[in-house]
N, CA, C and O atoms as CSV, one atom per row, in Angstrom:
chain,resi,resn,atom,element,x,y,z
A,1,MET,N,N,11.018,-7.210,10.116
A,1,MET,CA,C,10.181,-6.518,10.670
A,1,MET,C,C,9.425,-7.130,8.732
A,1,MET,O,O,10.077,-7.602,7.800
A,2,LEU,N,N,8.094,-6.875,8.794
A,2,LEU,CA,C,7.105,-7.239,7.919
A,2,LEU,C,C,7.184,-5.047,6.891
A,2,LEU,O,O,7.084,-3.895,7.313
A,3,THR,N,N,7.399,-5.678,5.569
A,3,THR,CA,C,7.203,-4.678,4.572
A,3,THR,C,C,6.232,-4.765,3.238
A,3,THR,O,O,5.910,-5.748,2.571
A,4,ALA,N,N,5.971,-3.708,3.133
A,4,ALA,CA,C,4.865,-3.478,1.734
A,4,ALA,C,C,5.131,-4.393,0.729
A,4,ALA,O,O,4.284,-4.622,-0.135
A,5,GLN,N,N,6.076,-4.873,0.741
A,5,GLN,CA,C,6.262,-5.729,-0.520
A,5,GLN,C,C,5.876,-7.470,0.127
A,5,GLN,O,O,5.735,-8.522,-0.496
A,6,GLN,N,N,5.817,-7.247,1.231
A,6,GLN,CA,C,5.616,-8.791,1.738
A,6,GLN,C,C,4.522,-8.870,1.640
A,6,GLN,O,O,4.114,-9.871,1.050
A,7,ILE,N,N,3.273,-7.650,2.274
A,7,ILE,CA,C,2.100,-7.761,1.908
A,7,ILE,C,C,1.732,-8.127,0.227
A,7,ILE,O,O,1.002,-8.986,-0.267
A,8,SER,N,N,2.411,-7.285,-0.254
A,8,SER,CA,C,2.011,-6.720,-1.403
A,8,SER,C,C,1.825,-8.068,-2.376
A,8,SER,O,O,0.846,-8.193,-3.112
A,9,GLN,N,N,2.951,-9.111,-2.277
A,9,GLN,CA,C,3.571,-10.419,-2.568
A,9,GLN,C,C,2.013,-11.204,-2.077
A,9,GLN,O,O,1.373,-11.523,-3.079
A,10,LEU,N,N,1.644,-11.393,-1.386
A,10,LEU,CA,C,0.540,-11.487,-1.095
A,10,LEU,C,C,-0.615,-11.660,-1.935
A,10,LEU,O,O,-1.065,-12.520,-2.693
A,11,PHE,N,N,-1.018,-10.156,-1.379
A,11,PHE,CA,C,-2.412,-9.911,-2.314
A,11,PHE,C,C,-1.931,-10.643,-3.798
A,11,PHE,O,O,-2.404,-11.738,-4.102
A,12,MET,N,N,-0.829,-9.855,-4.801
A,12,MET,CA,C,-0.102,-10.978,-6.352
A,12,MET,C,C,-0.608,-12.349,-5.957
A,12,MET,O,O,-1.708,-12.578,-6.459
A,13,LEU,N,N,-0.100,-13.390,-5.158
A,13,LEU,CA,C,-0.193,-14.349,-4.996
A,13,LEU,C,C,-1.538,-14.690,-4.979
A,13,LEU,O,O,-1.607,-15.518,-5.887
A,14,PHE,N,N,-2.945,-14.532,-4.387
A,14,PHE,CA,C,-3.681,-14.779,-5.064
A,14,PHE,C,C,-4.436,-14.709,-5.881
A,14,PHE,O,O,-5.298,-15.479,-6.305
A,15,THR,N,N,-3.962,-13.265,-6.258
A,15,THR,CA,C,-4.628,-12.779,-8.069
A,15,THR,C,C,-3.389,-14.326,-8.850
A,15,THR,O,O,-4.019,-15.163,-9.495
A,16,GLN,N,N,-3.180,-14.358,-8.835
A,16,GLN,CA,C,-2.693,-15.316,-9.421
A,16,GLN,C,C,-2.989,-16.522,-9.798
A,16,GLN,O,O,-2.499,-17.370,-10.544
A,17,GLY,N,N,-4.467,-16.353,-8.699
A,17,GLY,CA,C,-4.853,-17.964,-8.220
A,17,GLY,C,C,-4.057,-19.329,-7.377
A,17,GLY,O,O,-4.470,-20.488,-7.324
A,18,ASP,N,N,-2.841,-18.778,-6.780
A,18,ASP,CA,C,-1.093,-19.784,-6.061
A,18,ASP,C,C,-2.509,-20.284,-5.021
A,18,ASP,O,O,-3.252,-19.674,-4.252
A,19,LYS,N,N,-2.367,-22.111,-5.606
A,19,LYS,CA,C,-3.659,-22.902,-4.577
A,19,LYS,C,C,-2.710,-23.012,-3.193
A,19,LYS,O,O,-3.358,-22.937,-2.148
A,20,GLN,N,N,-1.222,-23.186,-3.050
A,20,GLN,CA,C,-1.255,-23.068,-1.811
A,20,GLN,C,C,-1.531,-22.295,-1.037
A,20,GLN,O,O,-1.761,-22.575,0.139
A,21,LEU,N,N,-1.575,-20.988,-1.591
A,21,LEU,CA,C,-2.311,-19.833,-0.518
A,21,LEU,C,C,-3.169,-19.826,-0.279
A,21,LEU,O,O,-3.506,-19.564,0.875
A,22,VAL,N,N,-3.907,-20.072,-1.105
A,22,VAL,CA,C,-5.492,-20.722,-1.085
A,22,VAL,C,C,-6.216,-21.057,0.026
A,22,VAL,O,O,-7.125,-20.753,0.798
A,23,THR,N,N,-5.119,-22.053,-0.363
A,23,THR,CA,C,-5.562,-23.673,0.868
A,23,THR,C,C,-4.705,-22.910,2.441
A,23,THR,O,O,-4.824,-23.124,3.648
A,24,GLN,N,N,-4.248,-22.405,1.992
A,24,GLN,CA,C,-3.940,-21.349,3.713
A,24,GLN,C,C,-5.062,-21.368,4.047
A,24,GLN,O,O,-5.790,-22.093,4.726
A,25,LEU,N,N,-5.174,-20.003,3.192
A,25,LEU,CA,C,-6.872,-19.030,3.418
A,25,LEU,C,C,-8.346,-20.233,3.863
A,25,LEU,O,O,-9.363,-20.041,4.528
A,26,ARG,N,N,-7.930,-21.202,3.278
A,26,ARG,CA,C,-9.126,-21.448,3.179
A,26,ARG,C,C,-8.591,-22.483,4.864
A,26,ARG,O,O,-9.572,-22.491,5.607
A,27,HIS,N,N,-7.723,-23.036,5.331
A,27,HIS,CA,C,-7.371,-24.317,6.612
A,27,HIS,C,C,-7.728,-22.707,7.177
A,27,HIS,O,O,-8.786,-22.614,7.801
A,28,CYS,N,N,-6.983,-21.545,7.014
A,28,CYS,CA,C,-6.209,-20.754,8.991
A,28,CYS,C,C,-8.504,-20.125,9.091
A,28,CYS,O,O,-9.272,-20.764,9.810
A,29,CYS,N,N,-8.914,-19.108,8.380
A,29,CYS,CA,C,-10.144,-18.813,7.996
A,29,CYS,C,C,-11.516,-18.779,6.727
A,29,CYS,O,O,-12.127,-18.162,5.855
A,30,PRO,N,N,-11.300,-20.220,7.661
A,30,PRO,CA,C,-12.422,-20.997,6.032
A,30,PRO,C,C,-14.034,-19.065,5.845
A,30,PRO,O,O,-15.192,-19.483,5.828
A,31,GLU,N,N,-13.946,-17.754,5.764
A,31,GLU,CA,C,-14.374,-18.114,5.440
A,31,GLU,C,C,-13.923,-16.391,4.785
A,31,GLU,O,O,-14.712,-15.502,4.465
A,32,ALA,N,N,-13.070,-16.375,4.765
A,32,ALA,CA,C,-11.702,-15.440,3.616
A,32,ALA,C,C,-12.014,-15.572,2.029
A,32,ALA,O,O,-11.822,-14.589,1.314
A,33,VAL,N,N,-12.352,-16.428,1.642
A,33,VAL,CA,C,-12.152,-17.239,0.285
A,33,VAL,C,C,-14.184,-16.988,-0.268
A,33,VAL,O,O,-14.918,-17.960,-0.089
A,34,VAL,N,N,-14.538,-16.233,-0.618
A,34,VAL,CA,C,-15.697,-16.286,-0.995
A,34,VAL,C,C,-16.235,-15.906,-2.447
A,34,VAL,O,O,-16.637,-14.773,-2.710
A,35,GLU,N,N,-16.194,-17.433,-3.788
A,35,GLU,CA,C,-15.191,-17.328,-4.886
A,35,GLU,C,C,-14.412,-17.129,-5.241
A,35,GLU,O,O,-13.678,-18.074,-5.532
A,36,THR,N,N,-14.041,-16.012,-5.449
A,36,THR,CA,C,-12.481,-15.147,-6.205
A,36,THR,C,C,-12.958,-14.227,-5.278
A,36,THR,O,O,-13.556,-13.180,-5.529
A,37,GLN,N,N,-12.728,-14.576,-4.446
A,37,GLN,CA,C,-12.565,-12.514,-3.533
A,37,GLN,C,C,-11.790,-13.644,-2.283
A,37,GLN,O,O,-11.913,-14.836,-1.999
A,38,TRP,N,N,-10.897,-12.394,-1.740
A,38,TRP,CA,C,-10.521,-12.502,-0.225
A,38,TRP,C,C,-10.898,-11.639,0.922
A,38,TRP,O,O,-10.421,-10.505,0.946
A,39,GLN,N,N,-11.450,-11.906,1.587
A,39,GLN,CA,C,-12.295,-10.772,2.587
A,39,GLN,C,C,-11.175,-11.231,3.815
A,39,GLN,O,O,-10.405,-12.105,4.213
A,40,PHE,N,N,-11.601,-10.243,3.994
A,40,PHE,CA,C,-10.691,-9.947,6.232
A,40,PHE,C,C,-11.288,-8.448,6.376
A,40,PHE,O,O,-11.969,-7.600,5.800
A,41,THR,N,N,-10.300,-8.815,7.955
A,41,THR,CA,C,-10.081,-7.216,8.870
A,41,THR,C,C,-8.952,-7.222,8.737
A,41,THR,O,O,-8.013,-7.894,8.310
A,42,LEU,N,N,-9.290,-6.038,9.335
A,42,LEU,CA,C,-7.002,-6.294,9.153
A,42,LEU,C,C,-6.441,-6.462,10.725
A,42,LEU,O,O,-5.405,-5.894,11.069
A,43,PRO,N,N,-7.075,-7.141,11.476
A,43,PRO,CA,C,-6.962,-7.929,12.290
A,43,PRO,C,C,-6.442,-9.406,11.861
A,43,PRO,O,O,-5.233,-9.608,11.747
A,44,VAL,N,N,-7.306,-10.339,11.649
A,44,VAL,CA,C,-6.886,-11.485,10.618
A,44,VAL,C,C,-6.018,-11.631,9.688
A,44,VAL,O,O,-5.506,-12.707,9.382
A,45,LEU,N,N,-5.648,-9.888,8.855
A,45,LEU,CA,C,-4.522,-10.236,7.925
A,45,LEU,C,C,-3.735,-10.690,8.689
A,45,LEU,O,O,-3.524,-11.869,8.972
A,46,HIS,N,N,-3.034,-9.322,9.237
A,46,HIS,CA,C,-1.920,-9.526,10.101
A,46,HIS,C,C,-1.722,-10.941,10.514
A,46,HIS,O,O,-0.768,-11.719,10.512
A,47,GLN,N,N,-2.726,-10.981,10.797
A,47,GLN,CA,C,-2.570,-12.504,11.885
A,47,GLN,C,C,-1.908,-13.589,10.416
A,47,GLN,O,O,-1.036,-14.439,10.595
A,48,PHE,N,N,-2.440,-13.353,9.278
A,48,PHE,CA,C,-1.749,-14.941,8.410
A,48,PHE,C,C,-1.656,-14.274,7.904
A,48,PHE,O,O,-2.524,-14.279,7.031
A,49,VAL,N,N,-0.327,-12.639,7.774
A,49,VAL,CA,C,0.700,-12.251,7.143
A,49,VAL,C,C,1.135,-13.085,8.264
A,49,VAL,O,O,1.047,-14.287,8.016
A,50,GLN,N,N,1.600,-12.776,9.485
A,50,GLN,CA,C,2.462,-13.504,10.640
A,50,GLN,C,C,2.617,-15.235,10.205
A,50,GLN,O,O,3.724,-15.773,10.201
A,51,HIS,N,N,1.577,-15.848,9.915
A,51,HIS,CA,C,1.765,-17.258,9.927
A,51,HIS,C,C,2.558,-16.877,8.523
A,51,HIS,O,O,3.591,-16.397,8.991
A,52,PHE,N,N,2.667,-16.817,7.397
A,52,PHE,CA,C,1.811,-17.361,6.141
A,52,PHE,C,C,3.880,-16.824,5.882
A,52,PHE,O,O,4.730,-17.557,5.379
A,53,TYR,N,N,4.155,-15.082,6.543
A,53,TYR,CA,C,5.750,-15.141,6.535
A,53,TYR,C,C,6.751,-16.292,7.924
A,53,TYR,O,O,7.944,-16.366,8.215
A,54,ALA,N,N,5.972,-16.735,8.250
A,54,ALA,CA,C,6.837,-16.697,9.557
A,54,ALA,C,C,7.091,-16.727,10.984
A,54,ALA,O,O,7.627,-17.533,11.744
A,55,LEU,N,N,6.207,-14.913,11.180
A,55,LEU,CA,C,6.880,-14.220,11.650
A,55,LEU,C,C,6.154,-14.136,12.846
A,55,LEU,O,O,5.000,-14.453,13.136
A,56,GLU,N,N,7.453,-13.442,13.734
A,56,GLU,CA,C,6.873,-13.660,15.385
A,56,GLU,C,C,6.367,-11.830,16.263
A,56,GLU,O,O,7.073,-10.894,15.887
A,57,ASN,N,N,5.834,-11.667,16.758
A,57,ASN,CA,C,5.317,-10.781,17.298
A,57,ASN,C,C,5.268,-9.750,16.340
A,57,ASN,O,O,6.029,-8.882,16.768
A,58,SER,N,N,4.447,-9.131,14.544
A,58,SER,CA,C,4.911,-8.599,14.309
A,58,SER,C,C,4.136,-7.170,14.608
A,58,SER,O,O,2.989,-7.102,14.167
A,59,ASN,N,N,4.575,-6.198,15.209
A,59,ASN,CA,C,3.639,-4.891,15.457
A,59,ASN,C,C,2.731,-5.026,14.580
A,59,ASN,O,O,3.206,-5.321,13.484
A,60,TYR,N,N,0.935,-4.876,14.612
A,60,TYR,CA,C,0.324,-4.265,13.905
A,60,TYR,C,C,0.204,-3.325,13.563
A,60,TYR,O,O,-0.081,-3.104,12.386
A,61,GLN,N,N,0.487,-1.742,15.062
A,61,GLN,CA,C,0.169,-0.501,14.201
A,61,GLN,C,C,0.933,-0.176,13.359
A,61,GLN,O,O,0.722,0.864,12.735
A,62,ARG,N,N,2.442,-1.250,12.994
A,62,ARG,CA,C,3.339,-0.704,11.878
A,62,ARG,C,C,2.894,-1.799,10.449
A,62,ARG,O,O,3.246,-1.886,9.273
A,63,PHE,N,N,2.284,-2.253,11.025
A,63,PHE,CA,C,1.270,-3.648,9.968
A,63,PHE,C,C,0.464,-2.755,9.783
A,63,PHE,O,O,-0.051,-3.014,8.695
A,64,ARG,N,N,-0.171,-1.426,10.369
A,64,ARG,CA,C,-1.187,-0.852,9.983
A,64,ARG,C,C,-0.886,0.130,8.985
A,64,ARG,O,O,-1.377,0.351,7.878
A,65,SER,N,N,0.083,0.695,9.671
A,65,SER,CA,C,0.995,1.514,8.851
A,65,SER,C,C,1.417,1.184,7.003
A,65,SER,O,O,1.063,1.388,5.842
A,66,THR,N,N,2.116,0.738,7.610
A,66,THR,CA,C,2.804,0.053,6.800
A,66,THR,C,C,2.178,-0.239,5.305
A,66,THR,O,O,2.663,-0.183,4.175
A,67,LEU,N,N,0.785,-0.598,5.855
A,67,LEU,CA,C,-0.034,-1.315,4.705
A,67,LEU,C,C,-0.649,0.398,3.930
A,67,LEU,O,O,-0.967,0.722,2.786
A,68,PHE,N,N,-0.583,1.117,5.211
A,68,PHE,CA,C,-2.186,2.192,4.218
A,68,PHE,C,C,-0.855,2.948,3.677
A,68,PHE,O,O,-1.160,3.181,2.507
A,69,ASN,N,N,0.215,3.367,3.844
A,69,ASN,CA,C,1.191,3.947,3.531
A,69,ASN,C,C,1.846,3.608,1.774
A,69,ASN,O,O,2.572,4.329,1.090
A,70,SER,N,N,1.116,1.939,1.373
A,70,SER,CA,C,1.785,1.860,0.777
A,70,SER,C,C,1.161,2.045,-0.644
A,70,SER,O,O,0.105,2.653,-0.816
A,71,SER,N,N,1.899,1.469,-1.664
A,71,SER,CA,C,1.416,1.609,-3.221
A,71,SER,C,C,0.417,0.073,-3.496
A,71,SER,O,O,0.360,-0.516,-4.575
A,72,ILE,N,N,-0.248,-0.310,-2.320
A,72,ILE,CA,C,-0.904,-1.910,-2.990
A,72,ILE,C,C,-1.730,-1.695,-4.068
A,72,ILE,O,O,-1.520,-1.696,-5.281
A,73,ASN,N,N,-2.604,-1.530,-3.466
A,73,ASN,CA,C,-4.160,-0.703,-4.332
A,73,ASN,C,C,-3.751,0.134,-5.843
A,73,ASN,O,O,-4.369,0.437,-6.864
A,74,HIS,N,N,-2.413,0.295,-5.355
A,74,HIS,CA,C,-2.460,1.306,-7.204
A,74,HIS,C,C,-1.079,-0.394,-7.678
A,74,HIS,O,O,-0.921,-0.138,-8.872
A,75,ASP,N,N,-0.531,-1.205,-7.519
A,75,ASP,CA,C,0.010,-2.339,-8.265
A,75,ASP,C,C,-0.679,-3.471,-8.791
A,75,ASP,O,O,-0.500,-4.191,-9.773
A,76,LEU,N,N,-2.151,-3.404,-7.170
A,76,LEU,CA,C,-3.354,-4.482,-7.917
A,76,LEU,C,C,-3.963,-3.701,-8.940
A,76,LEU,O,O,-4.660,-4.397,-9.679
A,77,ALA,N,N,-3.926,-1.963,-9.365
A,77,ALA,CA,C,-4.944,-1.951,-10.055
A,77,ALA,C,C,-4.165,-2.053,-11.217
A,77,ALA,O,O,-4.615,-1.435,-12.182
A,78,ALA,N,N,-3.101,-2.679,-11.387
A,78,ALA,CA,C,-2.132,-2.333,-12.207
A,78,ALA,C,C,-2.418,-3.950,-13.805
A,78,ALA,O,O,-2.272,-4.158,-15.009
A,79,VAL,N,N,-3.155,-4.966,-11.766
A,79,VAL,CA,C,-2.862,-6.381,-12.748
A,79,VAL,C,C,-4.932,-6.323,-12.487
A,79,VAL,O,O,-5.547,-7.361,-12.731
A,80,GLY,N,N,-5.505,-5.404,-12.140
A,80,GLY,CA,C,-7.483,-5.600,-12.800
A,80,GLY,C,C,-7.487,-6.127,-11.421
A,80,GLY,O,O,-8.226,-7.100,-11.271
A,81,TRP,N,N,-6.799,-5.698,-10.306
A,81,TRP,CA,C,-8.129,-6.857,-8.574
A,81,TRP,C,C,-7.696,-4.911,-7.909
A,81,TRP,O,O,-6.739,-4.207,-8.233
A,82,THR,N,N,-8.713,-4.633,-7.053
A,82,THR,CA,C,-8.681,-3.564,-5.654
A,82,THR,C,C,-8.906,-4.645,-4.350
A,82,THR,O,O,-9.010,-5.831,-4.037
A,83,ILE,N,N,-8.895,-3.264,-3.862
A,83,ILE,CA,C,-9.024,-3.428,-2.611
A,83,ILE,C,C,-10.251,-2.417,-1.826
A,83,ILE,O,O,-10.081,-1.364,-1.212
A,84,ASN,N,N,-11.465,-3.137,-2.092
A,84,ASN,CA,C,-12.303,-2.396,-1.401
A,84,ASN,C,C,-13.522,-2.046,0.356
A,84,ASN,O,O,-13.510,-3.034,1.090
A,85,ILE,N,N,-14.019,-1.369,0.664
A,85,ILE,CA,C,-14.723,-2.251,1.603
A,85,ILE,C,C,-15.787,-2.815,1.845
A,85,ILE,O,O,-16.780,-2.142,2.120
A,86,ALA,N,N,-15.825,-3.985,1.806
A,86,ALA,CA,C,-16.886,-4.370,2.247
A,86,ALA,C,C,-17.988,-4.078,2.936
A,86,ALA,O,O,-19.091,-3.762,2.488
A,87,ILE,N,N,-17.683,-4.183,3.927
A,87,ILE,CA,C,-18.802,-3.974,5.097
A,87,ILE,C,C,-18.168,-2.459,5.592
A,87,ILE,O,O,-17.028,-2.619,5.155
A,88,ASN,N,N,-18.160,-1.933,5.832
A,88,ASN,CA,C,-18.160,-0.386,6.640
A,88,ASN,C,C,-18.322,-0.029,8.319
A,88,ASN,O,O,-19.186,0.746,8.729
A,89,ARG,N,N,-17.451,-0.652,9.115
A,89,ARG,CA,C,-17.976,-0.454,10.729
A,89,ARG,C,C,-18.073,0.332,11.035
A,89,ARG,O,O,-18.741,0.379,12.068
A,90,ALA,N,N,-17.597,1.538,10.547
A,90,ALA,CA,C,-16.547,3.289,10.912
A,90,ALA,C,C,-15.556,2.789,12.562
A,90,ALA,O,O,-15.635,3.205,13.718
A,91,ASN,N,N,-14.684,1.729,11.891
A,91,ASN,CA,C,-13.890,1.277,13.018
A,91,ASN,C,C,-12.674,0.958,11.989
A,91,ASN,O,O,-13.024,-0.120,11.508
A,92,VAL,N,N,-11.632,1.253,11.485
A,92,VAL,CA,C,-10.951,0.062,9.999
A,92,VAL,C,C,-10.621,-1.377,11.008
A,92,VAL,O,O,-10.506,-2.494,10.502
A,93,ASP,N,N,-10.563,-1.256,11.711
A,93,ASP,CA,C,-9.668,-2.742,12.784
A,93,ASP,C,C,-11.180,-3.984,12.910
A,93,ASP,O,O,-11.218,-5.214,12.869
A,94,ARG,N,N,-12.106,-3.080,13.049
A,94,ARG,CA,C,-13.724,-4.093,12.620
A,94,ARG,C,C,-14.481,-4.057,11.313
A,94,ARG,O,O,-15.375,-4.903,11.307
A,95,SER,N,N,-14.407,-3.366,10.239
A,95,SER,CA,C,-14.639,-3.231,8.558
A,95,SER,C,C,-13.663,-4.339,8.075
A,95,SER,O,O,-12.678,-5.061,8.231
A,96,VAL,N,N,-14.497,-3.991,7.517
A,96,VAL,CA,C,-14.364,-5.774,6.106
A,96,VAL,C,C,-13.910,-5.739,5.437
A,96,VAL,O,O,-14.933,-5.919,4.777
A,97,TYR,N,N,-12.845,-5.633,4.385
A,97,TYR,CA,C,-12.182,-5.426,3.598
A,97,TYR,C,C,-12.488,-6.664,2.342
A,97,TYR,O,O,-12.460,-7.870,2.590
A,98,VAL,N,N,-12.739,-6.159,1.159
A,98,VAL,CA,C,-12.317,-7.721,-0.279
A,98,VAL,C,C,-11.365,-7.053,-0.990
A,98,VAL,O,O,-11.391,-5.835,-1.166
A,99,LEU,N,N,-10.449,-7.854,-1.445
A,99,LEU,CA,C,-9.341,-8.585,-2.672
A,99,LEU,C,C,-10.221,-8.344,-3.433
A,99,LEU,O,O,-11.116,-8.072,-2.633
A,100,GLN,N,N,-10.847,-8.187,-4.842
A,100,GLN,CA,C,-12.009,-8.577,-6.109
A,100,GLN,C,C,-11.230,-8.019,-7.461
A,100,GLN,O,O,-10.338,-7.173,-7.388
A,101,GLN,N,N,-11.686,-8.605,-8.705
A,101,GLN,CA,C,-11.025,-7.994,-9.808
A,101,GLN,C,C,-12.037,-6.900,-10.066
A,101,GLN,O,O,-13.146,-6.893,-9.532
A,102,LEU,N,N,-11.649,-6.064,-10.829
A,102,LEU,CA,C,-12.393,-4.479,-10.761
A,102,LEU,C,C,-14.068,-4.751,-11.691
A,102,LEU,O,O,-14.400,-5.608,-12.510
A,103,GLY,N,N,-14.607,-3.901,-11.250
A,103,GLY,CA,C,-15.498,-4.207,-12.261
A,103,GLY,C,C,-16.358,-5.925,-11.504
A,103,GLY,O,O,-17.196,-6.631,-12.064
A,104,ALA,N,N,-15.693,-6.123,-10.041
A,104,ALA,CA,C,-16.822,-7.168,-9.910
A,104,ALA,C,C,-17.655,-6.564,-9.318
A,104,ALA,O,O,-18.723,-7.105,-9.032
C-alpha cells in the first residue's frame, strides 16, 4: 500500500534536484518538468508513483485520500516549496497541479 511518506519522499527528491527522478519524469511524462517545476494531474501522478515504487494495482481512490489527508504541503513549505493548482478544470482529477518553489 502506498503511504503519504512515499509520496512526500518523491516530491522531496524533486525539490532536491534528484537527477534520476527528473530523468524518469522526463522519460515518462515529457510535459511534466517545466524548468524547476513539476506539473501533473492526479491520475498521472498516481501512475508515476506506482511506477517509481514498482507497485502493482495501487488503488487510485486510496491514493487520492492518502494525498489529501497528508501533511505534504506543510512538509514542502518547510523546505520552501508548495503544490498549487496551475489549471483549474473544476474537477480534482482533471485539474493540473504544479510543485514549485514558494514565491515562484
